[in-house]
C-alpha positions in Angstrom: 30.0 23.1 -66.5 33.7 22.1 -66.5 35.8 23.8 -69.2 33.6 27.0 -69.1 35.4 30.2 -70.0 37.2 32.2 -67.3 35.1 35.0 -66.0 31.9 33.0 -66.5 29.3 34.2 -63.9 28.2 31.6 -61.4 26.0 33.6 -59.1 25.6 36.8 -57.1 25.4 36.4 -53.4 24.0 39.7 -52.6 21.0 39.0 -54.9 20.5 35.5 -53.6 20.6 36.8 -50.0 18.2 39.6 -50.9 20.4 42.3 -49.5 19.2 45.9 -50.0 21.1 48.7 -51.5 22.9 49.3 -48.3 26.7 48.8 -48.3 27.9 45.3 -48.2 31.3 43.5 -48.6 32.1 40.0 -49.4 35.4 38.1 -48.9 36.6 34.5 -48.9 37.8 32.8 -45.7 41.3 31.3 -46.5 40.7 27.7 -47.7 41.6 25.3 -50.5 40.1 25.9 -54.0 39.5 29.6 -53.6 42.0 30.3 -56.3 39.6 28.5 -58.8 36.7 31.0 -58.1 36.8 34.8 -58.2 34.4 36.9 -56.1 33.6 40.6 -56.5 33.8 42.3 -53.1 30.9 44.7 -53.4 28.1 42.3 -54.3 29.6 38.8 -54.0 29.5 38.0 -57.6 31.1 34.5 -58.2 32.8 33.8 -61.5 35.3 31.2 -62.8 38.9 32.2 -62.0 40.8 29.3 -63.4 40.1 26.4 -65.7 37.8 23.9 -64.0 38.5 20.2 -64.7 36.0 18.0 -63.1 38.2 14.9 -63.4 41.2 16.6 -61.8 39.0 17.9 -58.9 36.8 15.0 -58.2 38.1 12.0 -60.1 35.0 9.8 -60.7 32.8 11.1 -57.9 29.2 11.2 -59.2 28.8 14.7 -57.7 31.8 17.2 -57.8 31.2 19.8 -55.2 33.5 22.8 -54.3 32.7 24.0 -50.7 33.6 27.6 -50.0 33.1 29.8 -46.9 32.4 33.5 -47.3 32.3 36.3 -44.8 29.7 39.0 -45.7 29.3 42.2 -43.8 25.9 44.0 -44.2 23.4 45.6 -41.9 26.3 46.5 -39.5 27.0 42.8 -38.7 29.1 39.9 -40.1 27.6 36.7 -41.5 29.2 33.4 -42.4 27.9 32.0 -45.7 28.6 28.4 -46.8 28.6 28.2 -50.6 28.8 24.9 -52.5 29.6 25.0 -56.3 28.8 21.9 -58.3 31.1 21.3 -61.3 29.2 19.3 -63.9 30.7 16.9 -66.3 31.0 17.4 -70.2 32.1 14.7 -72.7 35.7 15.8 -72.9 37.4 12.4 -72.7 37.3 9.4 -74.9 37.2 5.8 -73.7 40.8 4.6 -73.4 42.0 1.0 -73.2 45.1 0.3 -71.0 46.8 -1.1 -74.0 46.2 -0.8 -77.8 46.9 -4.5 -78.5 46.3 -7.6 -76.5 47.1 -11.2 -77.3 44.9 -14.3 -76.5 45.6 -17.9 -77.1 42.6 -20.2 -77.5 42.5 -24.0 -77.5 40.9 -25.3 -80.7 38.7 -27.7 -78.7 37.3 -24.9 -76.5 33.6 -25.5 -76.1 30.9 -23.0 -77.3 30.3 -20.3 -74.7 34.0 -20.3 -73.4 34.9 -16.8 -72.2 38.2 -14.9 -72.5 38.4 -11.8 -70.4 39.9 -8.7 -72.2 41.1 -5.4 -70.9 38.3 -3.0 -70.5 38.4 0.7 -71.4 38.1 3.5 -68.9 36.6 6.9 -69.3 37.3 9.8 -67.0 33.8 11.2 -67.7 30.8 10.0 -65.7 27.1 9.2 -66.1 25.9 9.2 -69.8 29.4 10.5 -70.8 30.9 7.3 -69.5 31.3 4.1 -71.5 27.9 2.6 -72.5 28.6 -0.2 -74.9 31.2 -2.3 -76.4 31.1 -3.4 -80.0 33.2 -6.0 -81.9 34.4 -6.2 -85.5 32.6 -8.7 -87.7 33.9 -12.3 -87.4 32.5 -15.9 -87.5 33.7 -17.3 -84.3 33.6 -14.7 -81.5 31.1 -12.4 -79.8 31.6 -9.8 -77.1 29.7 -9.9 -73.7 29.6 -7.6 -70.8 28.7 -8.1 -67.1 28.7 -6.0 -64.0 29.8 -7.4 -60.6 28.4 -6.7 -57.1 30.6 -3.7 -56.8 29.2 -2.0 -60.0 32.4 -2.6 -62.0 31.9 -3.7 -65.6 33.8 -6.5 -67.3 34.1 -7.5 -70.9 35.1 -10.9 -72.5 35.2 -12.6 -75.8 32.9 -15.6 -76.0 33.2 -18.4 -78.6 29.9 -18.7 -80.6 31.1 -21.3 -83.3 33.5 -24.2 -83.2 37.2 -23.4 -83.9 39.5 -25.4 -86.2 43.2 -24.5 -86.0 44.1 -26.3 -89.2 41.6 -24.2 -91.1 42.4 -20.9 -89.5 44.9 -20.4 -86.7 44.7 -16.6 -86.0 42.2 -13.9 -85.8 42.5 -10.2 -85.4 39.5 -8.6 -83.7 38.8 -4.9 -83.1 36.9 -4.1 -79.9 35.4 -0.7 -79.7 34.2 1.0 -76.4 31.8 3.9 -77.0 30.4 6.4 -74.5 27.0 8.0 -74.5 28.0 11.6 -75.0 26.8 13.8 -77.9 28.5 13.4 -80.1 29.8 10.0 -78.8 33.4 9.2 -78.4 35.2 5.8 -78.7 38.4 3.8 -78.1 39.7 0.8 -79.9 41.5 -2.3 -78.6 43.1 -4.8 -81.1 42.8 -8.4 -79.9 45.1 -10.9 -81.5 43.7 -14.4 -81.2 45.9 -17.5 -81.7 44.4 -21.0 -81.9 46.5 -23.8 -80.3 46.0 -27.5 -79.8 47.0 -28.1 -76.2 45.7 -27.9 -72.6 42.0 -28.3 -72.9 40.9 -26.9 -69.5 41.5 -23.6 -67.9 41.5 -22.8 -64.1 38.3 -21.3 -62.6 37.9 -19.6 -59.2 35.4 -21.0 -56.8 34.3 -17.4 -56.3 34.7 -14.8 -59.0 34.2 -11.9 -56.5 35.7 -12.0 -53.0 34.9 -9.3 -50.4 36.9 -9.3 -47.2 36.7 -6.9 -44.2 40.0 -6.0 -42.5 40.5 -3.8 -39.5 43.0 -1.0 -39.9 44.9 -2.3 -36.8 45.5 -5.7 -38.2 49.2 -6.8 -37.9 51.3 -7.2 -40.9 51.6 -10.9 -42.0 48.1 -12.0 -41.1 46.1 -14.1 -43.6 43.3 -12.0 -45.3 41.7 -14.6 -47.6 42.3 -18.0 -49.0 41.6 -17.9 -52.7 40.6 -21.2 -54.3 40.7 -22.2 -58.0 40.3 -25.6 -59.7 41.5 -27.1 -62.9 40.4 -30.6 -64.0 43.5 -31.1 -66.0 46.4 -33.3 -64.8 50.1 -32.7 -64.5 51.4 -29.3 -65.3 48.1 -28.5 -67.0 46.4 -28.8 -63.7 48.9 -27.1 -61.5 47.6 -23.7 -60.6 49.6 -20.6 -59.9 48.3 -17.3 -58.6 49.4 -13.8 -59.4 48.3 -10.2 -59.5 46.6 -9.4 -62.8 48.5 -7.2 -65.3 48.4 -3.5 -64.6 47.8 -3.9 -60.9 49.1 -0.7 -59.3 52.5 -1.1 -57.5 51.2 0.3 -54.2 48.6 -2.5 -53.9 51.3 -5.1 -54.6 53.3 -3.5 -51.8 50.4 -3.7 -49.3 49.2 -7.2 -50.2 51.0 -10.4 -51.3 49.6 -13.5 -52.9 51.3 -16.9 -52.5 51.8 -18.2 -56.0 51.3 -21.8 -55.0 48.6 -21.7 -52.3 46.5 -18.6 -53.2 46.9 -17.2 -49.6 46.3 -13.5 -49.7 48.4 -11.9 -46.9 48.6 -8.3 -45.5 52.2 -7.1 -46.3 51.9 -3.5 -45.3 50.0 -1.2 -43.0 46.6 0.1 -44.0 44.7 3.2 -42.9 41.0 3.7 -43.2 41.4 7.5 -43.3 43.7 7.2 -46.3 42.0 4.5 -48.3 38.7 2.9 -47.2 39.0 0.1 -49.6 41.2 -1.6 -52.2 39.9 -3.4 -55.3 42.2 -5.4 -57.5 42.2 -8.6 -59.6 44.0 -11.9 -59.0 44.5 -14.3 -61.9 44.9 -18.1 -61.7 46.7 -19.8 -64.5 48.0 -23.4 -64.9 51.5 -24.4 -66.0 50.4 -26.1 -69.2 51.1 -24.7 -72.6 48.8 -21.8 -73.8 47.3 -21.4 -70.3 44.2 -19.2 -70.2 44.0 -17.5 -66.8 40.9 -17.0 -64.8 40.3 -13.7 -63.1 39.0 -13.0 -59.6 38.1 -9.6 -58.3 39.1 -9.0 -54.7 37.7 -6.2 -52.6 39.4 -5.4 -49.3 37.2 -3.2 -47.1 39.3 -1.4 -44.4 37.3 -1.1 -41.2 37.9 1.9 -38.8 39.2 1.1 -35.3 38.8 3.4 -32.3 41.0 3.4 -29.2 39.0 2.6 -26.1 35.6 1.3 -25.7 33.4 0.9 -22.6 33.1 -2.6 -21.2 29.7 -4.2 -20.4 29.0 -6.9 -17.8 25.7 -8.8 -17.6 24.5 -10.9 -14.7 23.4 -13.5 -14.6 26.0 -14.5 -17.2 24.3 -17.2 -19.4 25.5 -19.2 -22.4 25.0 -17.1 -25.7 23.6 -14.3 -23.5 20.1 -15.8 -23.4 17.9 -15.6 -20.2 14.4 -17.2 -19.7 11.4 -15.7 -18.1 7.9 -17.2 -17.6 5.0 -15.8 -19.7 3.1 -15.6 -16.4 5.7 -13.2 -14.9 4.1 -10.1 -13.6 4.8 -6.5 -14.8 8.1 -5.2 -13.2 9.7 -8.6 -13.0 13.6 -8.8 -12.7 15.4 -9.8 -15.9 19.1 -9.1 -15.5 21.7 -6.7 -13.9 24.0 -4.7 -16.3 27.1 -2.9 -15.1 29.7 -0.9 -17.2 33.3 0.1 -16.8 35.7 2.3 -18.9 39.5 2.2 -18.3 39.8 5.8 -19.4 39.6 8.7 -16.9 37.7 11.9 -16.7 35.0 12.4 -19.3 36.5 9.6 -21.4 35.7 7.2 -18.6 32.2 8.4 -17.6 29.7 6.2 -19.3 25.9 6.7 -19.9 23.7 3.7 -20.9 20.5 3.0 -22.6 18.5 0.1 -23.8 17.5 -0.6 -27.4 15.1 -3.3 -28.2 11.5 -3.7 -27.2 9.0 -1.5 -25.3 8.2 -4.5 -23.0 11.6 -3.8 -21.1 13.2 -0.8 -19.4 16.3 0.0 -17.5 16.2 1.1 -13.9 19.2 2.8 -12.2 20.6 0.6 -9.3 22.1 2.0 -6.2 25.6 1.2 -7.3 27.4 3.5 -9.8 27.2 2.4 -13.4 24.8 -0.4 -12.6 21.3 -0.9 -14.1 18.5 -3.5 -13.8 16.4 -4.7 -16.7 12.9 -5.1 -15.8 9.6 -6.0 -17.7 7.1 -3.2 -18.3 4.1 -5.3 -19.1 2.7 -8.9 -19.2 4.5 -11.2 -21.7 2.7 -13.7 -23.9 4.9 -16.4 -25.5 2.5 -17.1 -28.2 2.5 -13.5 -29.3 6.3 -13.2 -29.1 8.6 -15.9 -27.7 11.9 -13.9 -27.9 13.1 -10.4 -27.5 16.4 -9.2 -28.8 17.6 -6.4 -26.5 20.7 -4.2 -27.3 22.4 -2.5 -24.4 24.5 0.5 -25.5 27.2 2.1 -23.4 28.6 5.5 -24.6 31.3 7.6 -23.0 31.5 11.4 -23.0 34.9 11.7 -24.6 35.6 13.3 -28.0 35.1 11.5 -30.2 32.5 9.6 -28.4 33.0 5.8 -28.2 30.3 3.3 -27.6 29.9 -0.5 -27.0 26.8 -2.4 -27.8 25.9 -5.9 -26.4 23.0 -8.0 -27.4 20.9 -9.8 -24.8 18.2 -12.3 -25.7 15.1 -12.8 -23.4 13.2 -15.9 -24.2 9.7 -16.4 -22.8 9.1 -19.9 -21.3 5.9 -21.6 -22.0 2.9 -22.1 -19.7 -0.2 -24.3 -20.5 -2.5 -21.4 -21.2 -3.8 -22.3 -24.5 -6.6 -24.8 -25.4 -6.0 -27.1 -28.5 -7.9 -25.9 -31.5 -9.2 -28.0 -34.4 -8.5 -26.7 -37.9 -12.3 -27.2 -38.5 -15.4 -27.1 -36.3 -17.2 -29.7 -38.3 -15.5 -32.3 -40.5 -17.7 -33.9 -43.2 -16.6 -36.9 -45.1 -18.3 -39.3 -47.6 -17.5 -43.0 -47.4 -18.8 -45.6 -49.9 -20.7 -48.5 -48.4 -19.3 -52.1 -48.5 -15.9 -50.8 -47.3 -13.5 -53.3 -45.7 -13.1 -53.5 -41.9 -10.2 -51.3 -40.8 -10.4 -49.0 -43.8 -8.9 -45.5 -43.3 -11.7 -42.9 -43.2 -10.1 -39.5 -42.6 -7.8 -37.6 -40.2 -8.7 -34.7 -37.9 -6.0 -32.2 -36.9 -5.7 -30.0 -33.9 -2.9 -27.6 -33.0 -1.7 -26.0 -29.7 0.3 -22.8 -29.7 2.0 -23.9 -26.5 5.3 -25.8 -26.4 6.5 -29.3 -25.2 4.1 -31.4 -23.4 1.7 -28.5 -23.2 1.3 -28.9 -27.0 1.3 -32.7 -27.1 -2.2 -33.6 -28.3 -4.0 -36.9 -28.0 -7.5 -37.7 -29.6 -10.4 -39.8 -28.4 -14.0 -40.3 -29.5 -17.0 -39.1 -27.6 -20.5 -39.9 -28.8 -22.8 -37.3 -30.1 -25.6 -36.9 -27.6 -28.2 -37.0 -30.5 -27.0 -40.6 -31.5 -28.1 -42.8 -28.6 -29.2 -45.9 -30.6 -26.0 -46.6 -32.4 -22.9 -45.5 -30.4 -20.2 -44.1 -32.8 -17.5 -46.3 -31.2 -19.4 -49.3 -32.6 -18.5 -48.1 -36.1 -15.3 -46.0 -35.9 -12.0 -46.1 -34.0 -9.4 -43.3 -33.7 -5.6 -43.3 -33.5 -5.0 -41.3 -30.3 -1.7 -39.8 -31.7 -2.4 -39.1 -35.3 -6.1 -38.5 -35.2 -6.8 -40.9 -38.0 -10.3 -42.5 -38.0 -10.8 -46.2 -39.2 -13.9 -48.2 -39.9 -14.7 -51.0 -37.4 -17.5 -52.4 -39.5 -18.6 -52.6 -43.1 -21.2 -49.8 -43.7 -24.5 -50.6 -45.4 -26.2 -47.5 -46.9 -29.6 -49.3 -46.9 -29.3 -49.7 -43.1 -27.5 -46.5 -42.0 -27.2 -43.3 -43.9 -24.7 -41.3 -41.7 -22.8 -41.3 -38.5 -22.2 -38.3 -36.3 -19.5 -38.4 -33.6 -17.4 -36.0 -31.5 -13.6 -36.1 -31.4 -11.9 -34.6 -28.3 -8.3 -33.2 -28.5 -6.5 -32.9 -25.2 -3.0 -31.6 -24.5 -0.6 -33.1 -21.9 -0.1 -30.0 -19.8 -1.2 -29.2 -16.3 -3.9 -28.5 -16.0 -5.1 -30.6 -19.1 -7.0 -28.5 -21.6 -9.2 -30.0 -24.3 -11.7 -29.2 -27.0 -14.1 -31.1 -29.4 -15.0 -31.1 -33.0 -18.0 -32.8 -34.8 -17.3 -35.5 -37.4 -20.2 -36.3 -39.8 -19.6 -39.5 -41.8 -22.0 -39.8 -44.7 -22.4 -43.2 -46.3 -22.3 -43.2 -50.0 -24.6 -45.5 -51.8 -23.1 -48.1 -54.2 -25.0 -50.0 -56.9 -25.1 -53.2 -55.0 -28.9 -54.1 -55.2 -30.3 -55.6 -58.5 -33.8 -54.4 -59.7 -36.7 -56.6 -58.7 -39.9 -57.0 -61.0 -43.0 -56.4 -58.9 -45.6 -56.7 -61.7 -46.6 -58.9 -63.4 -46.1 -61.6 -60.8 -43.5 -64.0 -62.0 -43.8 -67.8 -61.5 -40.3 -69.4 -61.9 -39.3 -66.3 -63.7 -42.2 -66.4 -66.2 -45.3 -64.3 -66.5 -48.3 -64.6 -68.9 -49.9 -61.7 -70.7 -53.0 -61.7 -73.0 -54.1 -59.1 -75.6 -57.1 -58.7 -77.9 -56.8 -59.7 -81.5 -57.6 -56.1 -82.5 -55.0 -54.6 -80.2 -53.4 -51.3 -81.5 -49.7 -50.6 -81.5 -50.2 -47.3 -79.8 -51.9 -48.7 -76.8 -49.8 -50.6 -74.3 -50.5 -54.2 -73.8 -49.4 -54.1 -70.3 -47.0 -52.1 -67.9 -44.1 -53.8 -66.2 -43.2 -52.5 -62.8 -39.9 -52.9 -61.0 -38.0 -51.4 -58.0 -34.4 -51.0 -56.7 -33.4 -50.8 -53.0 -30.5 -48.4 -54.0 -30.9 -44.6 -54.4 -30.2 -41.9 -56.9 -28.8 -43.0 -60.3 -28.3 -46.5 -58.8 -32.0 -46.8 -58.5 -33.1 -45.3 -61.8 -34.4 -48.2 -63.9 -34.4 -48.8 -67.7 -36.6 -51.5 -69.5 -35.3 -53.3 -72.5 -36.5 -56.3 -74.7 -34.0 -58.9 -75.8 -33.2 -59.1 -79.5 -35.4 -62.1 -80.4 -38.6 -60.4 -79.4 -38.0 -56.9 -80.8 -39.8 -57.6 -84.0 -43.2 -58.2 -82.2 -42.9 -55.9 -79.2 -41.6 -52.5 -78.1 -41.2 -51.3 -74.5 -40.9 -47.7 -73.1 -37.5 -47.6 -71.5 -38.6 -45.3 -68.7 -42.2 -46.3 -67.9 -42.0 -50.1 -68.7 -45.1 -50.0 -70.9 -45.2 -52.8 -73.5 -46.6 -52.2 -77.0 -47.2 -54.4 -80.1 -45.3 -53.5 -83.3 -45.1 -54.9 -86.8 -47.7 -57.3 -88.3 -50.5 -58.3 -85.9 -51.1 -62.0 -85.1 -54.1 -64.0 -86.7 -55.8 -65.9 -83.9 -56.6 -68.7 -86.4 -52.9 -69.4 -86.6 -53.1 -70.3 -83.0 -49.5 -69.1 -82.4 -48.4 -68.6 -78.9 -46.1 -65.6 -78.8 -43.6 -65.4 -76.0 -41.3 -62.6 -75.1 -38.5 -62.2 -72.6 -37.5 -59.0 -71.0 
């Protein structure tokens, strides 16, 4: 742990190496940091020699390692031992804001949710000992929020949670506390002075709050790095936007980069070196020229890309647009694809180039007769429907120190041949169509697909009769759109005459030779209740039937049974018998069987009353 006492034992190399009691000696090889660690010569005991400050040694690196090389002599030989000592963090720093007080001006008409960035605290400790949370003193109008950008940096801002009224209260003093997660925790405080003003309703806003730009280390001074854009809906000076570095931006960054105050053009003003600094990250603010302008902040990350001196050159023949070459899927194994040659302007080992192919196992490189020339060939049969494109990468690497390499991508596209038969998405299509349809009504659509391309995949449809249906040809009842596969009725279907129609649909492509397949379509006619019931007994004469019963007829014995039938089927043919209201006092009928019964007072024949009933 950092800050451990001087002399604290770290480890004993002799014990770790399991060296016996024979004589041994240990000594450091001259290198940085050896003054921080003491080592006992006889057994290689390592102990703290000077105060260890993790933050001074490794700044904010998540792992602080001190590499040391030791020469040990034992068993009559010398051994080189690489020792790595990890210095672990303790919570010895408190969160610290860049300033103790900051001032913010807020327009009284600012909407709820408006944000005001504030300076965030920093903590030299890492991990759990780093800052974990921000807290705000109690107030009625503001809350504090945090967010983390794509680079992992945390930002804090005040957010309005209730409406402001300058006439009621025009200033606020808010305490912001940053607290780390150590045990015990430590904290830092920032005093935010908020002033409520009346003018300039809208603040600038960046189109992108985070901008990442890659810059090669050999870029010339004066080139444009990025165009920062911000908008402000206000007019006049309140809408005129200026750009500048945010407060507390280090001077060395402002010496390397410049920002045009009026246009937001970020320009390289000084030389950059990947080996010195691999990236720069800073903030640019945008503010308008109105009174009480509230600036917007954009985080800019400049990634410095390493550049090497000389690279091999790669030439591909045939040279085609976008480095794409076509080969037929019928091409045999070992077919020619392209010729690749390399050249390096360096001399000696630095100019000697070796090459290899990265990509797919379906291709290989074959050395040609000429120096530095290779041929790309197929290693197997290609199938466009399995894979229609292969992205190959040709790598040329020299033998210099350090080795430099060049990679070129080359795309091989497989051209289509008509080697696939169209396929329906179903083998059998079954559809129900109600009878009494209109002529020309849409019935259904069939769908076939062909994995080929172009005219090899252009599908047309036609009807072919099912061999089992020889009496009524399907084309008498149904037509098909040859392009869409949609089926239409040519006649009005009558369920009582025909119950179903079976037909075959053929899908054919337009390739050469033409390939086709068929599917069965089963059209089942659905019955509709289009036939009224017909009374079959008793026989009706002009809609009237006569029935006679004995004077001593009982109410539990049917007088007669009415019979009827319906040409429909299913529920449409299930019948129900009913008596009209004017006869219900004298008669009852079984709704299902049609049996007619007497009910109520029986008739006296002496009354000579003729009873009539309608049903």
